C-alpha positions in Angstrom: 44.6 -3.8 -0.2 45.9 -4.4 -3.6 48.2 -7.1 -4.2 50.1 -5.5 -7.3 51.9 -2.3 -6.3 53.8 0.5 -8.2 57.3 -0.9 -9.2 56.0 -4.7 -9.4 57.0 -6.7 -12.6 53.7 -8.0 -14.2 52.6 -10.0 -17.2 49.5 -9.7 -19.5 47.5 -12.7 -19.1 44.1 -11.8 -21.0 43.9 -13.8 -24.3 42.0 -10.9 -26.1 44.8 -8.4 -25.8 47.3 -7.9 -28.4 50.1 -7.5 -25.9 49.5 -11.2 -24.5 52.7 -12.4 -22.5 54.4 -9.0 -22.5 56.0 -8.2 -19.2 56.6 -4.7 -17.8 57.0 -2.7 -14.7 53.9 -1.0 -13.1 54.3 2.7 -13.4 51.0 3.7 -11.8 48.2 2.2 -10.0 44.8 3.9 -10.8 42.7 2.7 -7.9 39.4 4.5 -9.0 39.2 2.8 -12.3 40.9 -0.4 -11.1 43.6 0.0 -13.8 47.3 -0.4 -14.0 49.7 1.8 -16.3 52.4 -0.6 -17.3 55.8 0.3 -19.1 55.8 -1.1 -22.6 52.3 -2.4 -22.6 49.0 -1.1 -24.5 50.4 1.6 -26.8 48.1 3.9 -28.4 49.0 6.3 -31.2 48.1 10.0 -31.5 49.0 12.8 -33.8 50.5 16.0 -32.1 50.6 19.3 -33.8 54.0 21.0 -33.6 54.6 24.7 -33.6 55.6 24.9 -37.1 52.3 23.4 -38.3 53.6 19.8 -39.0 52.3 16.7 -37.4 54.1 14.1 -35.4 53.0 10.6 -34.3 53.4 9.8 -30.6 53.1 6.6 -28.9 51.9 6.6 -25.3 51.0 3.8 -22.7 47.4 3.5 -21.6 46.0 1.8 -18.7 44.5 -1.7 -18.6 42.3 -3.3 -16.1 44.0 -5.0 -13.1 42.4 -8.4 -13.9 44.3 -8.5 -17.2 47.6 -8.8 -15.4 49.4 -11.4 -13.1 52.5 -10.7 -11.0 55.7 -12.4 -12.2 57.4 -15.0 -9.8 60.9 -13.7 -9.2 62.3 -17.2 -9.3 60.6 -18.7 -12.5 59.9 -15.5 -14.4 56.3 -16.7 -15.0 53.0 -15.3 -13.9 51.5 -16.5 -10.6 48.8 -15.8 -8.1 49.8 -14.2 -4.7 49.2 -15.3 -1.1 50.1 -13.5 2.0 51.8 -15.3 4.9 53.5 -14.3 8.0 57.2 -14.8 8.7 58.4 -16.1 12.0 59.4 -12.7 13.1 55.8 -11.5 12.4 56.1 -9.5 9.3 53.5 -10.1 6.6 54.9 -10.8 3.1 53.6 -11.6 -0.3 54.2 -15.3 -1.4 54.1 -16.6 -5.0 51.6 -19.6 -5.1 53.5 -21.5 -7.7 56.6 -22.2 -5.7 56.3 -20.3 -2.3 58.9 -17.7 -3.1 58.8 -14.4 -1.2 58.0 -11.4 -3.3 59.4 -8.3 -1.7 57.7 -5.0 -1.9 59.3 -2.8 -4.5 61.2 0.2 -2.8 59.5 2.8 -5.0 56.0 1.7 -3.6 57.0 3.0 -0.2 57.5 6.5 -1.6 54.7 8.9 -1.7 53.5 10.4 -5.0 53.2 13.9 -3.6 55.2 15.2 -0.8 53.0 16.2 2.1 53.4 19.8 3.7 55.0 19.8 7.0 53.9 22.6 9.4 53.3 26.1 7.8 50.0 28.1 7.9 46.6 26.5 8.2 43.7 27.2 5.9 41.2 27.5 8.9 41.5 30.0 11.7 
């Protein structure tokens, strides 16, 4: 299980990055490469050729390794580590280690990236 999910607010904590202390929302979790794509962090510049032969510079976000980020505490707006605890009703929740605040799962993390087909013809006989 990953502690950082799509839709969470994270902050860059790696001192070697030029985006140190920048905060952004996780757009995509790339599990095979253990990376996060975060809005407003780690921009790369590229030249794109237009149809009329001219060039344009485009900035796009690129992923960074998950170890370079920390989840932001919703109460103090500072980076924190995460623990898991069980509420009295038995639900498992994420808890900020700095102050004990419950960090809810973002609603977008519950949505599927690709819709699964329902019913229909099968490939195999």
